[in-house]
PAKE-337355 format. One line per 8 residues: number of its first residue (from 1); their letters; for each residue x, y, z of C-alpha. Coordinates in Angstrom, 3 decimals, padded with zeros to 6 digits. Each point is the difference from the previous one (the first is absolute). Example, Ala and Ser with C-alpha at 12.3 -4.5 7.8 and 13.67 -1.06 7.14 Angstrom:
2
1> AS> 012.300/-004.500/007.800 ~ 001.370/003.440/-000.660
***
This chain:
605
1> XXXXXXXX> 000.000/000.000/000.000 ~ 001.259/003.434/-000.941 ~ -000.611/002.670/002.617 ~ 000.778/003.670/-000.290 ~ 000.718/001.714/003.282 ~ -000.280/003.750/000.179 ~ -000.043/002.457/002.901 ~ -001.007/-000.960/003.514
9> XXXXXXXX> -003.766/000.340/-000.331 ~ -000.202/-001.024/-003.653 ~ -002.902/-002.408/000.513 ~ 001.667/-003.019/-001.544 ~ -001.216/-002.340/002.714 ~ -001.117/-003.573/-000.538 ~ -003.691/000.511/000.684 ~ -003.054/-000.853/-002.114
17> XXXXXXXX> -000.889/002.634/-002.613 ~ -003.244/001.877/000.445 ~ -001.562/-000.165/-003.490 ~ 001.547/-002.339/-002.522 ~ -002.536/-002.747/-000.656 ~ -001.970/000.156/-003.241 ~ -003.062/-000.970/002.039 ~ 000.387/002.976/002.314
25> XXXXXXXX> -002.635/002.604/-000.668 ~ 001.430/003.047/-001.720 ~ -001.902/002.183/002.423 ~ 001.931/-001.475/002.933 ~ 003.259/001.096/-001.596 ~ -001.363/003.422/-000.865 ~ -001.254/000.488/003.540 ~ 003.359/-001.076/001.423
33> XXXXXXXX> 001.761/002.437/-002.335 ~ -002.303/002.793/001.114 ~ 000.791/-000.719/003.648 ~ 003.719/-000.018/-000.772 ~ -000.189/003.339/-001.807 ~ -002.161/001.607/002.676 ~ 002.558/-000.549/002.760 ~ 000.814/003.313/001.604
41> XXXXXXXX> 003.301/001.245/-001.377 ~ 000.075/003.744/000.364 ~ 003.192/000.589/-001.947 ~ 001.283/002.961/-001.965 ~ -000.293/-000.631/-003.735 ~ 001.720/003.132/-001.298 ~ 001.940/003.106/001.036 ~ 000.191/003.220/-001.986
49> XXXXXXXX> 003.154/002.096/000.304 ~ 000.587/003.497/-001.410 ~ 003.365/001.495/-000.869 ~ 001.120/002.622/002.494 ~ -002.407/-001.123/002.713 ~ 000.624/-002.029/003.140 ~ -003.695/-000.893/000.188 ~ -001.673/-002.914/-001.744
57> XXXXXXXX> -003.499/-001.472/-000.208 ~ -001.253/-003.581/-000.085 ~ -002.911/-001.569/-001.851 ~ -001.887/-000.056/003.293 ~ 000.062/003.796/000.156 ~ 002.572/000.116/002.776 ~ 002.948/002.393/-000.002 ~ 003.548/-000.566/001.153
65> XXXXXXXX> 003.301/001.807/-000.091 ~ 003.717/-000.599/000.291 ~ 002.841/002.147/001.287 ~ 001.239/000.647/-003.547 ~ -001.828/001.119/-003.141 ~ -000.246/-002.118/-003.122 ~ 002.650/001.078/-002.514 ~ 001.326/-000.869/-003.449
73> XXXXXXXX> 003.602/-000.812/-000.885 ~ 001.209/-001.009/-003.471 ~ -003.559/-000.577/-001.115 ~ -000.813/-002.312/002.937 ~ -002.457/000.721/002.815 ~ 001.115/-000.646/003.578 ~ -002.498/-000.566/002.801 ~ 000.308/-000.815/003.675
81> XXXXXXXX> 000.826/-003.681/000.491 ~ -001.731/000.102/003.358 ~ -003.235/001.173/-001.662 ~ 000.069/-003.001/-002.319 ~ 000.771/-002.364/002.854 ~ -002.620/001.352/002.397 ~ -002.855/000.169/-002.524 ~ 000.604/-003.231/-001.910
89> XXXXXXXX> 001.688/-002.067/002.745 ~ 002.529/-001.202/-002.539 ~ 002.591/-001.179/002.577 ~ 002.546/000.175/-002.808 ~ 001.305/003.391/001.092 ~ 002.480/-000.296/002.839 ~ 002.000/002.850/001.446 ~ 001.431/000.821/003.424
97> XXXXXXXX> 001.799/003.310/-000.485 ~ 001.406/002.157/-002.763 ~ 003.429/-001.622/000.221 ~ -001.210/-003.575/-000.426 ~ -002.806/-000.156/-002.536 ~ -001.167/-003.213/-001.642 ~ -002.877/000.502/-002.389 ~ -001.129/-002.704/-002.407
105> XXXXXXXX> -000.463/001.546/-003.453 ~ -000.231/-001.322/-003.546 ~ 003.752/000.346/-000.481 ~ 001.106/-001.319/003.377 ~ 000.606/001.307/003.507 ~ 000.814/003.689/000.388 ~ -000.548/000.792/-003.674 ~ -002.240/002.988/-000.610
113> XXXXXXXX> 000.145/001.160/003.630 ~ 000.446/003.624/001.076 ~ -000.121/001.485/003.487 ~ -001.701/003.381/000.187 ~ -000.760/001.866/003.221 ~ 001.001/-003.167/001.866 ~ -002.736/-001.869/-001.886 ~ 000.663/-003.017/-002.195
121> XXXXXXXX> -001.326/000.807/-003.489 ~ -000.387/-002.768/-002.561 ~ -000.287/-000.049/-003.785 ~ -003.347/-001.722/000.251 ~ -000.434/-000.502/-003.764 ~ 003.170/-002.095/-000.049 ~ -000.767/-001.806/003.253 ~ -003.689/-000.708/-000.675
129> XXXXXXXX> 000.327/-003.313/-001.901 ~ 002.050/-001.585/002.781 ~ -002.524/001.186/002.561 ~ -003.003/-001.268/-001.954 ~ -001.240/003.546/-000.613 ~ -001.089/001.886/-003.134 ~ 000.676/003.653/-000.802 ~ -001.600/002.453/-002.405
137> XXXXXXXX> 001.191/003.546/-000.578 ~ -002.065/002.855/-001.415 ~ 001.709/003.376/000.040 ~ 001.089/000.827/003.550 ~ -002.128/-002.766/001.499 ~ 001.176/-003.542/000.677 ~ -002.461/-002.701/001.035 ~ 001.337/-003.137/001.667
145> XXXXXXXX> -002.412/-002.954/000.010 ~ 000.147/-003.271/001.914 ~ -001.536/-002.830/-002.097 ~ 000.361/-002.285/003.034 ~ -002.160/002.145/002.294 ~ -002.706/-002.700/-000.043 ~ 002.587/-002.484/001.385 ~ -001.366/-002.527/-002.496
153> XXXXXXXX> 001.510/-001.614/-003.071 ~ -001.554/-001.987/-002.857 ~ 001.851/-003.134/-001.072 ~ -000.488/-002.020/-003.199 ~ 001.929/-002.715/-001.787 ~ 001.723/-003.122/001.282 ~ -001.002/000.247/003.651 ~ -000.979/-003.643/000.432
161> XXXXXXXX> 002.895/-000.733/002.370 ~ -000.948/002.847/002.323 ~ -002.649/-000.366/002.678 ~ -001.303/003.267/001.356 ~ -001.242/000.858/003.473 ~ -003.791/-000.318/-000.245 ~ -000.489/002.928/002.389 ~ 001.940/002.407/-002.189
169> XXXXXXXX> -000.636/-001.152/-003.561 ~ -002.735/-000.841/-002.467 ~ 000.482/-002.304/-002.981 ~ -002.465/000.816/-002.762 ~ -001.622/-002.654/-002.216 ~ 002.436/000.825/-002.818 ~ 003.013/-000.551/002.281 ~ 000.836/003.659/000.642
177> XXXXXXXX> 001.049/000.538/003.616 ~ -000.499/003.223/001.962 ~ 002.251/000.164/003.076 ~ -000.205/002.461/002.886 ~ 002.950/001.013/002.223 ~ 000.450/001.783/003.293 ~ 002.252/002.705/-001.467 ~ 000.560/001.558/-003.398
185> XXXXXXXX> 003.688/-000.914/000.250 ~ -000.879/-003.692/000.254 ~ -002.333/000.321/-002.980 ~ 002.686/001.743/-002.068 ~ 002.771/-002.442/000.935 ~ -002.196/-003.025/-000.678 ~ -001.073/001.391/-003.353 ~ 003.612/000.539/-001.082
193> XXXXXXXX> 001.103/-003.455/001.095 ~ -002.956/-001.738/-001.629 ~ 000.683/001.800/-003.282 ~ 003.561/-001.308/000.106 ~ -001.343/-003.565/-000.178 ~ -000.671/-001.660/-003.349 ~ -003.579/000.013/-001.240 ~ -001.417/002.281/002.700
201> XXXXXXXX> -001.376/003.505/-000.460 ~ -000.785/002.123/003.050 ~ -001.320/003.566/000.048 ~ -001.226/002.286/002.787 ~ -003.761/000.252/000.470 ~ -000.176/003.627/-001.107 ~ -003.015/002.322/000.044 ~ -002.412/000.045/-002.946
209> XXXXXXXX> -001.501/003.392/-000.870 ~ -003.301/000.869/-001.660 ~ 000.694/002.324/-002.955 ~ -002.662/002.622/000.738 ~ 001.338/003.539/-000.334 ~ -002.846/002.258/001.080 ~ -003.622/-000.076/001.108 ~ -001.896/002.731/-001.805
217> XXXXXXXX> -003.122/-000.001/002.149 ~ -003.437/-001.550/000.024 ~ -002.669/000.058/-002.685 ~ -003.361/-001.403/000.990 ~ -001.769/-000.178/-003.330 ~ 002.562/-000.148/-002.779 ~ 002.087/-003.132/-000.149 ~ 000.766/-000.580/-003.697
225> XXXXXXXX> 003.676/000.735/-000.696 ~ 001.254/001.912/-003.021 ~ 002.416/-002.901/-000.358 ~ -002.704/-002.223/-001.492 ~ -000.472/002.480/-002.839 ~ 003.734/000.384/-000.618 ~ 000.666/-003.728/-000.319 ~ -003.290/-000.447/-001.940
233> XXXXXXXX> -001.167/-002.936/002.082 ~ -003.603/000.487/-001.175 ~ 001.088/-000.730/-003.564 ~ 001.544/-003.331/000.907 ~ -002.886/-000.986/002.275 ~ -002.630/000.881/-002.609 ~ 001.859/-002.184/-002.500 ~ 000.002/-002.817/002.555
241> XXXXXXXX> -003.765/000.328/000.425 ~ -000.490/-000.013/-003.765 ~ 002.116/-003.129/-000.317 ~ -001.429/-002.010/002.898 ~ -003.504/001.436/000.209 ~ -000.032/000.201/003.799 ~ 002.416/000.253/002.904 ~ -001.120/-003.416/001.221
249> XXXXXXXX> 001.280/-001.553/-003.230 ~ 003.518/001.363/000.441 ~ 002.933/-001.714/001.643 ~ 000.002/000.376/003.756 ~ 003.137/001.939/000.901 ~ 001.473/000.471/003.473 ~ 002.360/002.773/001.054 ~ 002.021/-000.593/003.150
257> XXXXXXXX> 000.356/003.322/001.824 ~ 002.977/000.011/002.391 ~ -000.623/003.148/001.967 ~ -001.532/001.349/003.220 ~ -003.146/-002.084/-000.421 ~ -003.345/001.098/-001.442 ~ -003.158/001.457/001.527 ~ -002.007/-002.753/-001.627
265> XXXXXXXX> -003.356/001.417/001.159 ~ 000.555/003.161/-002.056 ~ -003.027/000.469/-002.326 ~ 002.196/000.696/-003.028 ~ 001.812/-003.322/000.489 ~ -003.159/-002.042/000.506 ~ 000.266/-003.454/-001.538 ~ 003.591/000.552/-001.121
273> XXXXXXXX> 001.979/-001.080/003.091 ~ 000.689/-003.673/000.772 ~ 000.242/000.286/003.774 ~ -000.119/-003.751/000.619 ~ 003.391/-000.537/-001.627 ~ 001.511/003.183/001.411 ~ 002.336/000.094/002.983 ~ 001.446/002.427/002.537
281> XXXXXXXX> 003.684/-000.897/000.254 ~ 000.800/002.845/002.365 ~ -002.445/-001.124/002.697 ~ 000.043/-003.675/-000.921 ~ -003.721/-000.488/-000.626 ~ -002.432/-000.440/-002.881 ~ -001.497/003.505/000.093 ~ 001.723/002.297/-002.560
289> XXXXXXXX> -001.943/003.116/001.054 ~ 001.873/003.172/-000.923 ~ 000.923/002.378/002.828 ~ 002.209/002.284/-002.073 ~ -001.974/000.770/-003.218 ~ 002.810/-000.588/-002.500 ~ -001.201/-003.473/-001.011 ~ -003.621/001.109/-000.250
297> XXXXXXXX> 001.106/002.765/-002.362 ~ 002.075/-002.261/-002.261 ~ -002.814/-002.569/-000.053 ~ -002.406/002.716/-001.117 ~ 002.261/000.936/-002.914 ~ 000.005/-003.595/-001.227 ~ -003.781/-000.240/000.325 ~ -000.459/003.403/-001.646
305> XXXXXXXX> 001.787/-001.237/-003.120 ~ -001.250/-003.580/-000.320 ~ -003.257/-001.901/-000.334 ~ -001.584/-002.168/002.685 ~ 001.681/-003.181/-001.253 ~ 003.142/001.344/001.687 ~ 000.136/-000.599/003.751 ~ 002.609/000.922/002.593
313> XXXXXXXX> 001.517/-002.118/002.768 ~ 001.414/002.294/002.719 ~ 003.251/-001.029/001.672 ~ 000.509/002.370/002.912 ~ 003.631/000.427/001.073 ~ 000.015/003.356/001.831 ~ -001.211/001.516/003.230 ~ -002.183/003.107/000.230
321> XXXXXXXX> 003.062/002.179/-000.621 ~ 000.928/-001.825/-003.197 ~ 003.051/-001.698/001.530 ~ 001.021/-003.449/-001.207 ~ 003.025/-002.208/-000.636 ~ 001.597/-002.092/-002.726 ~ -000.923/-003.273/001.703 ~ -003.703/000.909/-000.059
329> XXXXXXXX> 000.262/000.944/-003.677 ~ 001.570/-003.387/-000.731 ~ -002.738/-001.800/001.934 ~ -002.673/001.884/-001.946 ~ 001.679/-000.812/-003.318 ~ 000.135/-003.660/000.987 ~ -003.708/-000.118/000.820 ~ -001.026/001.964/-003.088
337> XXXXXXXX> 001.921/-002.434/-002.195 ~ -001.540/-002.983/001.775 ~ -003.457/001.574/-000.365 ~ 000.498/000.087/-003.764 ~ -000.597/003.700/-000.594 ~ 000.503/001.375/-003.517 ~ 001.591/003.354/000.849 ~ 001.794/001.273/003.114
345> XXXXXXXX> -000.047/003.740/000.752 ~ 002.845/001.311/002.184 ~ -000.304/003.729/000.681 ~ 002.871/-000.223/002.456 ~ 003.678/-000.839/000.288 ~ 003.253/-000.091/001.953 ~ 003.254/001.882/-000.519 ~ 002.453/-002.386/-001.634
353> XXXXXXXX> 003.388/001.628/-000.575 ~ 001.849/-003.295/-000.441 ~ -002.557/-002.031/-001.956 ~ 000.004/-002.707/002.681 ~ -003.664/000.570/000.828 ~ -000.859/-000.425/-003.686 ~ 001.843/-003.319/000.060 ~ -002.031/-001.029/003.050
361> XXXXXXXX> -003.261/000.659/-001.872 ~ 001.022/-001.577/-003.308 ~ -001.127/-003.562/000.912 ~ -003.554/001.327/000.379 ~ 000.094/001.687/-003.393 ~ 001.447/-003.126/-001.570 ~ -003.014/-001.910/001.318 ~ -002.328/002.730/-001.248
369> XXXXXXXX> 001.469/-000.295/-003.492 ~ -000.424/-003.754/000.042 ~ -003.635/000.312/001.074 ~ -000.935/002.911/-002.278 ~ -000.394/002.633/002.728 ~ 000.806/003.584/-001.002 ~ 001.700/002.200/002.600 ~ -000.414/003.793/-000.026
377> XXXXXXXX> 002.049/002.291/002.268 ~ 000.064/003.716/000.768 ~ 003.275/001.750/-000.823 ~ 000.133/001.882/003.313 ~ -000.377/003.607/001.109 ~ 003.484/001.251/000.876 ~ 000.871/001.730/-003.304 ~ 002.916/-002.354/-000.533
385> XXXXXXXX> 001.005/-003.090/-001.961 ~ -002.626/-002.738/000.357 ~ 002.830/-002.533/-000.366 ~ 000.675/000.714/003.688 ~ -003.395/-001.406/001.058 ~ -001.466/-003.473/-000.073 ~ -002.220/-001.459/-001.441 ~ 000.243/002.907/-002.488
393> XXXXXXXX> 003.491/-001.184/-000.999 ~ -001.172/-003.486/-000.986 ~ 000.124/-000.466/-003.783 ~ -002.948/-002.400/-000.098 ~ -002.207/002.564/001.731 ~ -001.776/002.837/-001.842 ~ 001.418/003.128/001.658 ~ -002.194/003.105/-000.094
401> XXXXXXXX> 000.897/003.693/000.256 ~ -002.607/002.760/000.361 ~ -001.338/002.968/-001.962 ~ -002.552/002.756/000.605 ~ -003.251/000.700/-001.856 ~ 001.848/001.900/-002.750 ~ 002.257/-002.985/-000.642 ~ 002.985/001.704/001.606
409> XXXXXXXX> 002.399/-002.250/001.903 ~ -000.544/000.419/003.759 ~ 003.504/001.285/000.706 ~ -001.007/001.271/003.446 ~ -000.127/-003.559/001.320 ~ 000.285/-002.818/-002.566 ~ 003.097/-002.147/-000.279 ~ 001.490/-000.595/-003.440
417> XXXXXXXX> 002.724/-002.048/-001.693 ~ 000.757/-002.800/-002.399 ~ -002.321/-002.382/001.884 ~ -003.128/002.043/-000.842 ~ -002.285/-001.857/-002.416 ~ -002.979/002.309/-000.276 ~ -001.464/003.190/001.485 ~ -003.555/000.354/001.329
425> XXXXXXXX> -002.224/002.568/001.743 ~ 001.188/000.663/003.536 ~ -000.703/003.600/001.032 ~ -003.228/000.901/001.820 ~ -001.706/-003.287/-000.761 ~ -003.505/-000.281/001.444 ~ -001.026/-003.355/001.389 ~ -001.578/-001.751/002.971
433> XXXXXXXX> 001.335/000.675/003.508 ~ -001.004/-001.004/003.522 ~ -003.482/000.446/001.474 ~ -001.754/-000.418/-003.330 ~ 001.355/003.264/-001.336 ~ 002.025/001.124/-003.010 ~ 003.197/002.003/-000.075 ~ 003.014/000.947/-002.073
441> XXXXXXXX> 003.522/-001.297/000.478 ~ 003.213/000.385/-001.977 ~ 002.935/-002.322/-000.511 ~ 001.334/-002.828/-002.113 ~ -002.214/-002.108/002.279 ~ -002.928/001.462/-001.940 ~ 001.648/-000.510/-003.402 ~ 000.728/-003.664/000.694
449> XXXXXXXX> -003.638/-001.254/000.246 ~ -000.850/001.645/-003.337 ~ 002.495/-002.390/-001.593 ~ -001.238/-002.924/002.105 ~ -003.468/000.797/-001.335 ~ 001.357/-000.100/-003.566 ~ 001.637/-003.359/000.690 ~ -003.324/-001.267/001.364
457> XXXXXXXX> -001.750/001.246/-003.158 ~ 002.396/-002.009/-002.162 ~ -000.565/-003.060/002.171 ~ -003.750/000.564/-000.382 ~ 000.509/-000.323/-003.727 ~ 002.487/-002.871/000.057 ~ 000.765/-001.771/003.250 ~ 002.899/-001.886/-001.587
465> XXXXXXXX> 002.110/003.119/-000.543 ~ 003.404/-000.368/001.666 ~ 001.508/002.730/002.207 ~ 002.456/000.814/-002.803 ~ -002.850/000.324/-002.513 ~ -001.943/002.259/002.348 ~ 003.062/002.144/000.656 ~ 000.937/000.207/-003.668
473> XXXXXXXX> -003.546/000.867/-001.062 ~ -000.245/002.816/002.536 ~ 003.366/001.499/-000.944 ~ -000.545/-000.467/-003.743 ~ -003.318/001.858/000.112 ~ 001.044/002.780/002.376 ~ -000.425/003.526/-001.380 ~ 003.518/001.276/-000.603
481> XXXXXXXX> 000.795/002.972/002.248 ~ 003.123/001.930/000.849 ~ 002.915/-000.946/-002.239 ~ -000.834/-002.182/-003.000 ~ 000.059/-003.677/000.863 ~ 001.090/-001.092/003.447 ~ 001.029/002.558/002.590 ~ 000.716/-000.207/003.711
489> XXXXXXXX> -003.073/001.984/001.068 ~ -002.870/-001.462/-002.027 ~ 001.559/-003.343/-000.870 ~ -001.703/-000.930/-003.278 ~ -002.698/002.629/000.486 ~ -003.304/000.647/001.766 ~ -002.349/-002.958/000.425 ~ -002.552/-000.168/-002.840
497> XXXXXXXX> -002.591/-002.769/000.219 ~ -001.744/001.258/-003.136 ~ 003.085/-000.998/-001.979 ~ -000.092/-003.357/001.780 ~ -003.589/-000.406/-001.145 ~ 001.033/000.874/-003.554 ~ 002.769/-002.570/000.123 ~ -002.188/-002.868/001.188
505> XXXXXXXX> -003.590/000.923/-000.865 ~ -000.076/001.857/-003.327 ~ -003.424/000.649/-001.438 ~ -000.463/-001.313/-003.537 ~ -000.716/003.531/-001.237 ~ 003.460/001.136/001.047 ~ 002.804/000.005/-002.524 ~ 002.397/-001.298/002.610
513> XXXXXXXX> 003.110/-002.091/-000.163 ~ 001.935/-001.827/002.621 ~ 003.549/-001.205/000.303 ~ 000.287/-003.766/000.030 ~ 003.729/-000.244/000.600 ~ 003.320/001.790/000.028 ~ 002.952/-002.326/-000.397 ~ 003.326/-000.233/-001.805
521> XXXXXXXX> -000.303/003.646/-001.077 ~ -003.253/-000.812/-001.790 ~ -003.305/001.773/000.636 ~ -003.200/-001.984/-000.617 ~ -003.265/001.946/-000.331 ~ -003.453/-001.468/-000.541 ~ -003.076/002.008/-000.998 ~ -003.229/-000.633/001.856
529> XXXXXXXX> -002.100/000.615/-003.107 ~ 000.120/001.305/-003.551 ~ 001.428/003.449/-000.459 ~ -002.143/001.474/-002.761 ~ 001.616/003.332/-000.812 ~ 000.430/000.606/-003.725 ~ 003.404/001.524/000.642 ~ 001.157/-002.743/002.313
537> XXXXXXXX> 001.851/000.767/003.213 ~ 003.379/-000.271/001.633 ~ 001.120/-001.775/003.149 ~ 002.997/001.813/001.435 ~ 002.202/-001.630/002.629 ~ 002.569/002.088/001.883 ~ 002.635/-001.483/002.316 ~ 001.359/002.064/002.898
545> XXXXXXXX> 002.947/-000.090/002.356 ~ -000.231/002.217/003.077 ~ -002.628/002.140/-001.716 ~ 001.941/000.475/-003.275 ~ -001.312/-001.573/-003.217 ~ 002.636/-002.287/-001.493 ~ -001.887/-001.533/-002.928 ~ -003.266/000.346/-001.921
553> XXXXXXXX> -001.641/-002.545/-002.279 ~ -003.288/000.180/-001.899 ~ -002.422/-002.584/-001.381 ~ -002.444/000.865/-002.786 ~ -003.595/-001.196/000.428 ~ -002.326/-000.254/-002.999 ~ -003.760/-000.268/-000.260 ~ 000.436/-003.630/-001.021
561> XXXXXXXX> 000.869/-000.948/003.554 ~ -002.422/-002.350/001.701 ~ -000.613/-000.714/003.685 ~ 002.920/-001.832/001.539 ~ 002.476/001.093/-002.665 ~ 003.508/000.062/001.412 ~ 002.776/002.407/-000.903 ~ 003.661/-000.434/000.846
569> XXXXXXXX> 002.821/002.501/-000.025 ~ 003.624/-000.192/001.012 ~ 000.985/002.636/002.544 ~ 003.251/000.528/001.855 ~ -000.811/-000.417/003.693 ~ 003.527/-000.593/001.289 ~ 000.556/001.988/003.179 ~ -003.489/001.525/-000.142
577> XXXXXXXX> -002.265/000.160/003.038 ~ -003.370/000.852/-001.553 ~ -001.956/-000.195/-003.238 ~ -002.911/002.170/-001.134 ~ -002.318/-001.131/-002.781 ~ -002.471/002.324/-001.760 ~ -002.654/-000.464/-002.694 ~ -000.046/003.074/-002.263
585> XXXXXXXX> -002.260/000.804/-002.915 ~ 003.231/001.121/-001.618 ~ 003.376/001.108/001.305 ~ -000.908/003.664/-000.408 ~ -002.822/-000.448/002.499 ~ 000.813/001.023/003.535 ~ -002.908/-001.820/001.605 ~ -000.034/-003.800/000.199
593> XXXXXXXX> -003.201/-001.768/-000.954 ~ 000.172/-001.950/003.235 ~ 001.730/000.253/003.324 ~ 003.749/-000.354/000.129 ~ 001.440/-003.331/001.075 ~ 003.093/000.360/002.141 ~ 001.953/-003.085/001.010 ~ 002.591/-000.525/002.696
601> XXXXX> 002.632/-002.044/-001.803 ~ 001.612/-000.970/003.284 ~ -002.877/-002.421/000.504 ~ -000.623/-001.017/-003.603 ~ 003.478/-000.881/-001.249
***
C-alpha cells in the first residue's frame, strides 16, 4: 500500500471514508459537504495595502496598521511581514530581531527583505507563492489574497491508497475528496505535498462569486427585458411553434441553474422550475429556495427568452449573501450531470491566476461533452482578462461577455479576452426577483442566461446537438460587432437567435443558402431552393485573420439552379480565423439578399 504522509494534521488516517459507496445516497454526501463547509472559520481572505500608507484593510472591513508605511523599491512593493503573519497566520514568517532575520520567500531565506523603521518589510509579490498567497496590483493598491482561508482543499486523481479522517473529509460519488484542516498552514502544506505525488491534483477550496455588478432597483409591473428584443428570441420561438405546432410537441429541455437558488413560487416562473430535482448544497437539504435574488433573476431571463418546454433545475450553492466555494460548485456540477440536464448556466466563477482551478473542473466538462451537456459561463465583472477566472477560462464552455441596450460593450464591468465566445445583453436587465417582484440587474451574470436560453432553443429543435455544435452555431450566427471577425470584447459578436433560426429553420419562400462544410480549403454551399433571378446572383466568401480580409472568392448562381444544388469553390483559409459568406444580387450591390453567415474556423477546421 502506498501512503502519502503530509503535515501533522493532514487527515491521512486509516479510518473508513464517509461517502464512497455507489449505493450511498447522493444527498448524504451533499449534506456532509454542507456541514463541512459551514464549520466556523472566521479567517481573513484578503488584505488591501496602499503605497505610502501604514494602514491596511481586510475583506471583513477591519483596519490594521504597521509601524512602517508600504513603499516601492525597484518596482517591487514592500509590506509589513508582521501584518501578513498576523492576518493570515502563515507561520512561514519567522523573525526575532533586526540583526537575525529569517523570512521564507520565493527565492529563499532573507531574499527580498528590508528593515524600515525597525519593521521587517517583505517583497510580498515575490514571497507570495511560497506562502500560498496570491497578489494583484492595480495602481498604488496591492491586494493580497489567501486561497487557503477556508482551510479546505479539494483532491482528485489517484487517491485510492489514502484513507481520510471521516470527521474532516467528504468523498463525493465521483471520487473527489474535500478535506478540512485546523489551520490554513496545514491545508497549504498538504496541498503542496499531495500535488508532488504522481496522479494527484489538489487545489484550495476557494470562494465562488456571483457575477452580478449592480442592482438597478425594483419594477413592479414591467418585467420584459430589452435583451429579448436584441437577441431576437421571439423570432426563433415563433419558428419553433410553426415547426412543431405546439410547445407540448417540442423536445423537453432542462437547464441546470447553478446559482443562489430560485424563488420557485414566483408567478413569472410558474410551471418552469423543477423543484423536486433541485438541491441546496449550501445548507445540505432539498429546498433550493433563493435567499439572495441572483438565481431568481437569472432564471427569469431564461424563462423570458424560451418557451414552456424549457424547464429549470435550481442547484443552490450560496448563502443569503451570495457566498459559496469551489467544492459546492463541483458538487452541483456532479449532480446536474447525473440528473441529465441539457444545458448548465453558471453566472459565477472563481479567480484562477494559475489555471489549476480550471484543471480541477475539467473532468466535469469532459463528462458534459461525452453526455451532450452544454456549459455556459459568465466572463466576470472585474474589467480584466476572463482567462483569469474559471469556469470562464474553460475552452469547452461558452464564455459570455456583456453589452448594453445600444450594443456597446459593457466596459464599466465586463471581463474580456481571447476566451470570450459571444456577447449578450447584460446592462439593466429586467427580470424576476424575490417576493414575486421584478427588478433590474447588471452584469455578465445577466448576459450568461441569454446564451443558455439560446442553447436551450437549439436543443428544443434538435436534442442530439453536441456541445460543440451548439457552441459553433451560436458563434457562427452572432452579429459581428466591434472589430471585424473575432475580437476580445464581443468574441464572435452579439448573440442573434434570428440568424440561428435562419440557419436551421428557413422558410421555403426565403432565398437562403447554408454552408454544408468547410474543409481542405474548399467551401461547399447548398441552396435551399431555386434562385429565380434573371440576372443570377453571386455568393461571395471572404476569409479573415484578426479582422483583416486575406482572400475573397465568388461563385456565380444562375436561374437554372434547383433546390439542393451545391456549389464548391476553393478558398485559401490557411491561418484564417473566420469566414463570412454573402449572397448578393450582384457584386455591385451593397446589401445581401439574406443574412450574412459568419463562421468561426477554429471550430470548423
